[in-house]
C-alpha positions in Angstrom: -80.2 4.5 80.7 -78.0 2.1 78.8 -79.8 2.9 75.7 -79.3 6.7 76.0 -75.6 6.2 76.6 -75.2 3.9 73.5 -76.7 6.8 71.4 -75.0 9.9 73.1 -71.4 8.4 73.4 -70.7 7.9 69.7 -72.0 11.4 69.0 -69.6 12.8 71.6 -66.7 10.9 70.1 -67.3 12.2 66.7 -67.7 15.8 68.0 -64.4 15.5 69.9 -62.5 14.2 66.8 -63.9 17.0 64.6 -62.7 19.5 67.2 -59.3 17.9 67.4 -58.9 17.9 63.6 -59.9 21.5 63.4 -57.4 22.3 66.0 -54.5 20.5 64.4 -55.3 22.2 61.0 -55.3 25.6 62.6 -51.8 24.9 64.1 -50.1 23.2 61.1 -46.4 24.1 60.6 -45.4 26.4 57.6 -43.4 24.4 55.0 -39.8 25.2 54.7 -38.7 26.4 51.1 -35.1 26.0 50.0 -33.6 28.3 47.3 -33.2 26.4 44.0 -29.8 25.1 43.4 -27.9 25.8 40.3 -26.7 22.5 38.3 -23.9 22.8 35.8 -22.4 20.1 33.6 -18.6 19.4 34.0 -16.9 19.5 30.7 -13.4 19.8 29.0 -12.7 22.6 26.7 -10.0 23.8 24.3 -9.3 27.0 22.7 -9.4 26.9 18.9 -6.8 28.5 16.7 -6.6 28.3 12.9 -3.7 26.5 11.2 -2.6 24.8 8.0 -3.6 21.2 8.0 -1.7 18.6 5.9 -4.2 15.9 5.0 -3.2 12.3 5.8 -4.9 9.7 3.6 -5.1 6.3 5.1 -5.3 3.0 3.2 -4.2 -0.6 3.3 -2.6 -2.9 0.9 -0.6 -6.0 0.2 3.1 -5.9 -0.6 4.0 -7.1 -4.2 7.2 -7.3 -6.1 8.1 -4.7 -8.5 9.9 -7.2 -10.8 8.9 -10.8 -10.9 9.8 -13.5 -13.3 8.9 -17.2 -13.9 12.0 -19.3 -14.5 11.6 -21.1 -17.8 14.3 -23.3 -19.3 14.9 -22.6 -23.1 16.4 -26.1 -23.6 15.4 -29.6 -22.5 17.4 -32.0 -20.5 18.2 -33.4 -17.0 18.9 -31.1 -14.1 22.4 -31.9 -12.9 22.8 -29.2 -10.2 20.7 -26.7 -8.3 22.3 -23.5 -6.9 22.5 -23.5 -3.0 20.5 -20.2 -2.9 17.7 -21.6 -5.3 15.3 -22.6 -2.4 12.2 -20.9 -1.4 13.0 -17.7 0.4 16.8 -17.9 -0.5 18.5 -14.8 -1.7 20.8 -14.7 -4.7 23.0 -12.2 -6.5 22.9 -11.1 -10.1 24.8 -13.6 -12.1 24.5 -16.6 -9.7 23.8 -19.9 -11.5 20.4 -21.2 -10.2 20.0 -24.4 -12.3 22.3 -26.4 -14.5 21.1 -28.8 -17.2 23.1 -31.6 -18.6 25.2 -30.1 -21.3 26.8 -33.1 -23.0 24.1 -33.3 -25.9 24.8 -29.7 -26.5 28.6 -30.0 -26.5 28.3 -32.7 -29.2 25.9 -30.5 -31.1 28.3 -27.6 -31.0 31.2 -29.7 -32.1 29.2 -31.0 -35.1 28.3 -27.5 -35.9 31.8 -26.4 -35.9 32.8 -29.3 -38.1 30.1 -28.4 -40.7 31.3 -24.9 -40.5 34.8 -25.9 -41.3 33.6 -28.0 -44.3 31.6 -25.0 -45.6 34.6 -22.8 -45.2 36.8 -25.3 -47.3 34.0 -25.5 -50.0 33.8 -21.7 -50.2 37.5 -21.5 -50.6 37.4 -24.1 -53.3 34.7 -22.4 -55.2 36.4 -19.0 -54.8 39.6 -20.6 -56.3 37.7 -22.1 -59.1 36.0 -18.8 -59.9 39.2 -17.0 -59.9 40.8 -19.6 -62.3 37.8 -19.4 -64.6 38.2 -15.6 -64.9 41.9 -16.0 -65.6 41.2 -18.6 -68.2 38.9 -16.4 -70.0 41.5 -13.6 -70.1 44.4 -15.9 -71.1 42.2 -17.3 -74.1 41.9 -13.9 -75.4 38.1 -14.2 -75.6 36.2 -10.9 -76.2 33.1 -9.7 -74.5 31.9 -10.3 -70.8 31.9 -13.9 -69.6 28.5 -15.2 -68.2 27.9 -15.8 -64.7 28.0 -19.6 -65.1 31.4 -19.3 -66.9 32.9 -17.5 -63.8 31.1 -20.0 -61.5 29.1 -17.3 -59.7 26.2 -19.5 -58.8 28.4 -22.1 -57.3 30.3 -19.4 -55.3 27.0 -18.0 -54.1 25.8 -21.4 -53.0 29.1 -22.1 -51.1 28.8 -18.6 -49.3 25.1 -19.5 -48.3 26.2 -22.9 -47.0 29.0 -21.3 -45.0 26.6 -18.6 -43.5 24.1 -21.4 -42.6 26.9 -23.5 -40.9 28.1 -20.3 -39.0 24.4 -19.7 -37.8 24.3 -23.4 -36.6 27.4 -22.9 -34.6 25.9 -19.7 -33.0 22.7 -21.5 -32.2 24.6 -24.6 -30.8 26.8 -22.3 -28.7 23.6 -20.5 -27.5 21.9 -23.6 -26.5 24.9 -24.6 -24.6 24.9 -21.5 -22.7 21.1 -21.9 -21.9 21.9 -25.2 -20.0 22.8 -22.7 -17.1 19.9 -20.6 -15.7 21.6 -17.4 -14.5 19.9 -14.9 -12.3 19.2 -11.7 -14.2 19.2 -9.6 -11.0 19.6 -9.8 -7.3 16.5 -11.3 -5.7 14.6 -13.8 -3.7 13.2 -17.3 -4.7 9.4 -17.3 -4.4 8.7 -20.8 -5.5 10.6 -23.8 -6.9 9.3 -26.9 -8.7 12.5 -28.8 -9.7 15.1 -31.0 -8.1 18.5 -32.5 -9.3 18.0 -35.5 -11.7 14.6 -34.2 -12.9 14.0 -33.9 -16.6 12.8 -30.5 -17.8 11.2 -29.6 -21.0 11.8 -26.4 -22.9 9.2 -23.8 -21.8 8.2 -25.7 -18.6 8.3 -23.5 -15.5 10.7 -24.4 -12.8 10.3 -21.6 -10.3 9.5 -18.0 -9.5 11.7 -15.2 -8.4 11.4 -11.6 -7.7 13.8 -8.6 -7.4 15.3 -7.1 -4.2 15.7 -3.5 -5.3 12.1 -2.5 -4.5 8.5 -3.5 -3.8 5.1 -2.1 -4.7 2.0 -1.7 -2.6 -1.4 -1.2 -4.4 -3.5 1.2 -2.2 -7.3 1.5 -2.9 -8.6 5.1 -2.3 -12.2 6.4 -2.2 -13.6 9.1 -4.3 -13.5 11.3 -1.3 -9.9 10.6 -0.7 -9.0 11.0 -4.3 -10.2 14.7 -4.0 -7.4 15.5 -1.6 -4.7 13.4 -3.3 -2.0 15.2 -5.0 -1.1 12.7 -7.7 1.6 14.9 -9.4 3.9 15.5 -6.4 5.2 12.0 -5.9 3.8 12.1 -2.4 5.6 10.4 0.5 3.9 7.2 1.7 4.5 5.8 5.3 3.7 2.0 5.5 3.6 0.3 8.9 2.9 -3.2 10.2 3.1 -4.9 13.6 5.6 -7.7 13.6 5.5 -9.7 16.8 5.2 -6.8 19.4 7.1 -4.3 17.3 5.7 -1.6 15.1 7.7 -1.4 12.0 7.6 1.5 9.4 8.9 2.0 6.0 9.0 5.1 3.8 8.0 4.9 0.2 6.9 7.2 -2.6 3.8 7.3 -4.7 4.9 6.6 -8.2 1.9 6.1 -10.3 -1.9 6.0 -10.4 -3.8 3.1 -12.0 -7.5 3.1 -13.2 -10.7 3.1 -11.2 -12.0 -0.4 -10.2 -15.2 -0.9 -11.9 -16.6 -3.1 -9.1 -15.6 -0.9 -6.1 -15.3 2.5 -7.8 -12.0 2.9 -5.9 -8.8 4.4 -7.4 -5.7 2.3 -7.0 -2.5 4.1 -6.5 1.0 2.4 -6.3 3.5 3.2 -3.6 7.0 1.9 -4.0 9.6 1.2 -1.4 13.2 1.1 -2.4 15.7 -1.4 -0.8 13.0 -3.1 1.5 15.5 -5.8 2.6 18.2 -3.3 3.7 18.6 -4.6 7.2 21.1 -1.8 8.0 18.5 0.9 7.6 16.7 0.5 10.9 19.0 -1.0 13.4 19.1 -4.6 14.9 15.4 -4.7 15.4 14.5 -3.7 11.8 12.6 -6.2 9.8 12.4 -6.2 6.0 9.2 -5.5 4.1 8.3 -8.8 2.6 6.3 -9.7 -0.4 2.7 -10.7 0.6 2.8 -8.7 3.9 -0.3 -6.7 4.7 0.4 -3.1 5.7 -1.3 0.1 6.6 -0.5 3.3 4.7 -0.5 7.0 5.4 -0.3 9.1 2.2 0.7 12.8 2.4 -2.2 14.8 0.7 -3.0 18.4 0.1 -2.5 21.1 2.6 -5.8 22.8 3.8 -5.0 26.4 4.8 -6.5 28.1 7.8 -8.7 25.4 9.2 -9.6 24.5 12.7 -8.4 20.9 13.7 -10.5 19.3 16.4 -10.7 15.8 17.8 -13.0 13.6 15.7 -15.0 12.7 18.8 -16.0 16.4 19.3 -17.8 16.4 16.0 -21.6 15.6 16.3 -23.4 13.9 13.4 -20.7 15.2 10.9 -22.2 18.7 11.0 -22.1 20.5 14.4 -19.9 20.9 17.5 -20.5 22.3 21.0 -19.1 25.6 22.0 -18.8 27.1 25.6 -19.7 30.7 25.2 -18.6 33.7 27.3 -21.5 33.1 29.8 -20.3 29.5 30.4 -23.3 28.1 28.5 -23.6 25.6 25.7 -23.9 26.8 22.2 -24.6 24.3 19.4 -22.7 25.4 16.3 -23.2 24.2 12.7 -19.9 23.7 10.9 -18.4 22.7 7.6 -16.1 19.6 7.6 -13.4 20.0 5.0 -11.8 16.6 6.1 -12.0 14.1 8.8 -10.6 10.6 9.6 -10.7 8.3 12.7 -8.8 10.8 14.8 -9.2 14.3 13.6 -11.6 16.7 11.7 -10.6 19.8 9.9 -13.3 22.6 9.9 -13.3 25.2 7.2 -16.4 27.2 8.3 -18.5 27.8 11.3 -15.8 28.4 13.9 -13.9 31.5 15.0 -10.4 32.0 16.5 -10.7 31.9 20.3 -13.8 29.6 20.4 -13.9 27.3 23.3 -14.7 23.8 22.0 -16.3 21.3 24.3 -14.5 18.0 23.9 -16.5 16.0 26.5 -19.0 13.7 24.8 -22.5 14.8 25.7 -25.4 12.5 24.4 -28.2 15.0 24.7 -27.7 18.7 25.4 -29.7 21.9 24.4 -28.5 25.5 23.9 -28.1 27.5 26.9 -27.2 24.5 29.3 -24.8 25.8 31.9 -21.4 24.2 32.1 -18.2 24.3 34.1 -14.8 23.4 33.2 -13.3 20.4 34.9 -11.2 21.6 37.7 -12.3 25.2 37.8 -15.4 26.7 39.7 -15.5 29.9 37.6 -13.8 29.3 34.4 -12.7 32.2 32.1 -12.4 31.3 28.4 -9.4 33.5 27.8 -7.3 31.5 30.2 -7.7 28.3 28.1 -4.7 26.8 26.3 -4.8 26.5 22.5 -4.3 23.5 20.4 -0.9 22.8 18.9 
C-alpha cells in the first residue's frame, strides 16, 4: 500500500499543477495600452529681419609714442642742474630747461672768439686803408695803364676778409656751443627714462634720457587677412580703444591714420591708430585715466557696412555653416547658410535665410530635421507672434 501511494501521489500533484497552470493562463488579464505621448523640445526663437550691418574689426595692441626722442648733449661738461620735471614720468612744457651743463669754458671760448673777431676786423680795416692809398698813389703819380692786383694790395685785402669771416664763424660756433649747454624741451611731453644726475660729467653724443610728446600716441594693431578684406583703409576709420584700469573700464577714441606692410612671419597687416591728447584729463571727468605709453588695449575698428544681411547670435551658428529654423509646423529645419562676417558675439548671414524665419537660439547638441519643438513659455506658439531683432 505504501509503495502504491509513493507512486500515485507525485503523479496526482503534477496533474493538479498542470491543471492550475492551464486555468491561470486561460484567465490572464488583458494588458493596458496607453496612447503614445508627444514629446517636444523647449527652445527660444527670434524672428529674423534683414538690416545693414557695420562690421566691427577687433584687435589688440600696445600704446606707443607718436614722437619720441633720445636726449643727447652736443657739448661735453659737468651737469650743474637738472630741471624739476626731468624725472621718469615727469611732464614738461615746450621750452623748459631739462639739463644745464657747466658753461664757464664756453663763456671763455666765446670771449676769445670775439677778441679774434675784433682783431680780424682791425686788420681788414687796415688792409682796406692801405689798398685805398695804393690806388690813390697810382693816380697821383700819373702812371698810365691798369695797376696790378699786387700793387693795389688785393691779395692782402682778400686774406684779411677771409680771416675776418673765419673769426666771425668762430664767434657763431662759440655762441652756439654756449647755447647747447642748456638742453631745452623741443615740445611738451613726458620723461620716459633718465640716466644723468647733477655733478656727473657727460660727453658729447652720450644719451642722458628719453622723452616723448604729449600731443598724441599710436597703437599698432595687427589684422588677419580675413579682417583686412572688410577694412576700409581710405576712410580714416574711427577706432575705439579700451582697457580696464582697476575696476573701471576706460575708453578712448582714435582714428586710423595709416597702414603698414604685412608682417612676413605672421602674415598679418599692421594698421596704426592714433589718439590725440591722450593725457587730457578734462575729457572724461574725474574718473578718466590717461592713455599711457606701454599700456595694452583692446581695439574696435569700424569696417565696411554689409547691406541686407541677417544678424544672429554667434552661438546660434552651427559648425560655421548652418542654423536651426522652426518652421510653420513647429518642427526643426536645418538650414545651410553663407556667413559674410562673424566674431565672438555675432554673425552676419548673407544667404540661406529669409525675412520672418524663426531662428532657434537654444543650443542643441544633436537634432534632426522634423524634430517637434515648443517655444519656452508657450504651449502652441505661432511664429507670426515672435518679436524681431533690433
